[in-house]
N, C-alpha and C positions, 0 to 999 in steps of 0.2 A: 505492499500499500504506501503510496507516495505521502510525503508527509508534507504540508504546508505551515507555514508559521504567518502569521497577521497579514495576510494577505491586504494590499490597498485594493479600491475599489475598481480600478481601473485593470488589475488582474484577472476580476473577477469572470470576465466572458471567457477569458482561456481557461483559468481554471475548473468552469464548472461544464467544460465540451464533453458530450457522450462518445462511446464511440459511433464509431461512423455508421450510420444506417441509408448505404444506397439503393433502397429499395427500383430506383429506376432502369440501375444496368439488369436486372431480372424483368424488364416487361416485356423483353421482345421471346423471350424464351416461356415463359407465364402466358404470354399470349394466345402461343401456338398452341398451349394444352388446353386452355379458355376455347378456345375455335376447335378445336376438336370434341369436344366433350359437347358443344353447343350443337353442330352437325348432327354429330354420331352417336350421340345419349350414352345408355349403359354401355356399352360395348366401348367406346370410350375408357370410361371410368374402368371397368375390367380390366384393360388393357394399361394403363397407369398405375391401377395396384399390382398387378405383377411387375409391371416394372420398376417403383418407387418400394412399392412396399414388400414386395419378392412373396406374392401372397396368389396363388390362383385361385380365384372364386366360383361360384356358380351360378351364383345371384349376390345381390349387395342389400337388399331386405334382411334386417333382423328377425328372425321368427320369433311368434310365442312360447315355444320350446326352447330356445334358447334364454329367451328371460326368464323364463323356469326354471329351469336348470342352474341360470346363476344364480339365484336366489340360492339352492340351497350349498352356493359355493364361497359364499361372504358368513363369515364367524356373525355370531350374537351381539358381540362384542363392538363390531363394525358397524354391524346394520342400526343399533343402538346409540350409536357417534352420529352417523349421516342423520336417523333419526330425529334426535337433539336438536341440529345446527338446520337440518329441513325445518325445523318448528319457529326457531327464532329465525332465520329470515324469512320465515313468512309473518312474523311478526312485523317486523321491521320493516319489511315494502309496504305490506295492509296499512301501515300507519297511515304510507304517501298516498293514500289515496286522494284523488281530486275533486272537488266538490263545487260546482258552477253557480256563479249566484248572477242573476238577472238584474241588470242595473240598464237606470232609466238614466243616460246622458244628456234628455231633454224633455218636455215635455211631449208626451208621442210617440218618443223615440225610445226604443228598449231595445238592446244586448247583453248575450250571452255566448259561453262557451259548453260544448260536451264533448266531455275526453271519450276515444272508441278506442277499443284494442286493435292494433295490429293484427290482422288479418292470419296471416300465414306468418312465420317466423322460423328462421334456419340458425340452429345452434353447432359451433364446429369447438370439437375437445381435440384438442390435441395426443397425441401417441406419443411419441418423443421417448424421454429418459422417465419417465413418469405417468402414473393413471391419475389424471385427475378427475374423479370423481365428485369432487367440491367443486370446479367447475361448472359441473353436470344441476348442481343444487341452485350455484349463484345466477346461471340464464334460465335455468327453468322453471323454476320457482315465481318470479316476479311475472316472468309471460303466463304461468297459470291465473295469478289474481289477477292480470290486467284484461283477461277475456280471451288471450287470442286463441283465434280456433281450431290452428292447428300448429304445432310445435314438432320442426324437425329437427333431429339431429344428426349430423354424421361425424366420425372417428374413424382414425385407422385401424384395421386387424392384428393382432400378432403374423405370426410367418404361418401359423396354422390355422388364418383365416377366424379367429375366435377374437373378441373384444373381451377385456377386463371384467368380470362379473360385477365387481361394485361401479362398473362404471353403468350397467344393465340396470343393477338394483336402483342406484339415483333413480336412473332415468324413470323409471319406472314408480318410482317413489314420487317423484315431483310432478308427472304429467304429459311425460311426451307421449305424444301422437306415434310417430314412426323414428325409427332408429337405422343407419345405413350404414355398412364398413365401406368407408371412403374418406380417405386421407387428402391433407395437401393440397396444392392447385386445384385438383381434380374436382372435392368436395365442393369448394366453395364453387367454382362452376356448374356444378350440379344442381345446386342450392339456386344460382342466379339464374339459371336458364331451366331448369326442370329436365329430367330424361324419362324414361320408359317407367322407371323406380321411384325415382326421386322428385317430391313435386317443387313445382317452382312456390322463391318465399318472397314476400317485400320486402323482407330485412335480414338481414345476417349478423348474427354477435357470435365474439368469441376471440380466444386469442390464437396465434400460433407461429410458426420461423417465418423467416424474412420471403419465404415465395409465398406463404398464405396473405400474410401482410401485402404483397406484391399484386395477388390476383382481386383482394378484398378492393383494394385502391381502384383497379383498371373496371372492374365489374361496376364500379360504385361511381363512375363517372356517367352513365346513362342507363343503366336496367335493374339498380334494383338499390336498398341504403344499407349501409353499412351502421357498426356501433359506434365507433369511434377509430382514429387512427392508432396503432401501433407501435413500439420496437421493445427494446428487453426489459425487462423487469429490473427497479432499483427500492430504495432507500435510503434516508436522509435520517440519521439521530444527531440529534442536539443532545450534549450531555454538559454538565457543571461540574463542581470540585466533586459533590455530593453525589455523584450517580454511581451506579454500583456498575464496578468496571465488567463483570463475570456478565450479569444481563445484556450490557449495551455488547459486547462480543460475539455472545449467540443470537442477539439481533443482527447484527450486519450480518454474521456469515448464513443463517435463515433464511439471507435474500444470496445473497453468493453463491450457493447453492442449486440454486433455480436454474441455471448456465453459465455457460463460460463468456457471455455478452452481456451478462448481466452486471451492476453495479451500486457499489455502496459507499458510502458519502457519511464520514464523523466528522463532525461541527462540536469542537470542545472549546470551552473556557479556562481551562483549568490544562498546563505542559505537564502536569505530574500524572493526572488521571487521564491524560491521553494517553500517554505512555503507558499506564496499567492496563489499558483496552486494548490497546495495539499487544502487549505479552501477552493477554488473554486469546484475543484472535489467532494467533501463532499455534497458543497451547489447546485451543477447541477444537481447532482444525486437522490436527492430526489422527484427532477419533473419529473423524466423521467418515462413514462410507463414502458420501462424494466429494471427498477434498481434492479431488483433483480439478474438479470442475470448477469449484470455490474458489483454489488456489488460480485458477486462471481468470476468474472473476474479480480478484484481488488484487490482481497488478489491472485491472482497468477504475481502480480507486483509488479516494484520496482522505487525506485527513487535514482536517483543517483547525491551526489554533485560533483563534478569536478572541480579543478582547471583552465580551457580555454578552448577554444572551442578548439582546435587540439587534445586535451585530446580528449573531447566528441567524435569528429570524431574517434580517436583513436578505443574508446570504441564501436560506432555505427557500425563501418567495422567489428569488430571483432562478432558481435549481427548475422549483415547482417537481419535488420530487411525488413521485408515483405513493409511494407510502413515507410518511412522517411522524418519528416518534420523539418524543418531548421527555425526553428522561432527566428532568433536572426538577428543585424543590419550587421553581414558578410556574408549572406549566399552567396552569389556570390564567394568569396571566399573556402567556405565551399564548397560549391558543386562542387568547383577542387577536391577535397579530396578524395570523395566519392570511396569509392569501391568495399563496399559490399552494395547491396540493391535492391529490386524489385523496387520500385516507388518515385522518390522524390520529396516532394512541398518544392518549396522556396520560402519565406516572407510571413507576417502576415494574407495576404488574398488568400491563397495556399490552404485549407483546403484538407483532405483527399477526404472529400466527394465530390469534384471537380472532382479530376480521378476516386472515385469509379463509377460515373453517364454520366456525360458531359462534361468534359475539351476535350475528343479524344481520351485522352491514356488507356491503357486496366489495368481493376481492378483483373484479373486473374493471381497469380503475386507469387513467392516461398514464403514460411514460412518456420519457423524453420533451419531456418541457412542456406537452396538450394541456398539463392541468392550467394552465394560465389560461386556455380557453373551454375547456370540456372538463363535463362531470362525467365519474365514475357510471356503469351501470345502475340502473334506479328505475322505478315502474315507471316512470313518466318516460324510459328512453320504447316501453313498448306502448305508448299511445299516440294516438293522433286527436291533436284539437280542431273541433269542428265548431265555426263560429255561426252564430246567428242574428239576425234582426227582423225586428219587427216594427212597423210603422201606421200609426193611425192617422186620421185625418188631420189631427191636430200636430202630429209627428211632421209632416210634410209641411204645415204651417208654421213651424219651428226652424228647420232647416234647407227647407226647399230654397229658395230663394239663393242663399250661400252653395249650393249643390249647382245651381245654375251659372253665377256667378264664377266657380271656379272652374266648372264645364270650358266654358265658353273665353277665359283668359288660357285656356289649353288649348281651343279651338281644337274641339271633340265634341260635334253640337248634337251628334246623336246623345250623346249622354244628358245635355244640357235639355234636350226635348225630351227625352225619358222622364224627367221629373219633372218641365213644362205642363205637360199634358196630366197628370197627377194633379197641379196644381190648379189646373182649370177645370176640373171635375169637381161638382157639388156634392 
């Protein structure tokens, strides 16, 4: 981990750079896969599964029998943990339901909004180095609460053509409609355009590698909506002299083990504490099964010493981390200074793992600095807002003249005439 002491504000831009994320260089390759799936459907997806996931499939859809068998392969302990997490995610996201109010903007003019669930959504669950059954819950539970009528899930199978049983168990528990054995670009294309087996959806959710990210960007240009831009996962930990070095190091490593392109940032107000945390990182790293991955991630990471917690918060807001952990005595005051972050964890007991799994908040969050403009996945992500307005005769009298004047000055005579006719009626 690179150590930087008391950087000037002019150094912040260079200091906070992420590993390069150049998805544009992949566009030609990704576009050719998308186009083939778009024209050849299931046949192309099956071919790409053989090429990229090294599996010969006879069909893409997961059968009810496979789901039933999966339930017997998941331990009771894991089932209970998944069920607890699902309940908390459900409770938190249900609290976000929109209640529209009718507003009379002028006498006789009433306006309101109705929140409508997106009818068909697609969820992408990566295979990669870990079975992300927690992401199934994070994406499917709010979709179900929102009233999405069709929830389609794609995830890559293993070389035997099987999907991890915990993924299937979580999908069934969360209310997923259909599950398909497809990964990578071909899965995104299948959901974007539809195949003989995979339904076309209106919005695609979920993380993935750089090829999946590029595919989501391309299909979103004109054909389907996506949840947000995505990059490698990241965490920022702000620690003061009283922080628990073991806990802070554990938090940094819990993010570093995600992947070699993940990034961790420690901002500390005390040099001795920063050194303690660094020593703990090195000590705990040796005991991790995924230490090789974490070690490569740490090579992209920073330890930054600053003067005080307010400077630490300013630096964090400039970084706009996916996850922000406030391991300080004054975390309540610092929470009020958060401007740019995906999800924030307050105090010594709120580890990032809690939000990743079972506290109830969503772990699908903006990365790569996108927290300056994007929210994490929430109930609103699965809704559209439809606006309504009603005008009575009194309403025409209230705003009719203003409408005509504005339309005339924009030289849109038909617009003006539509209101004039109503003004002239008795």
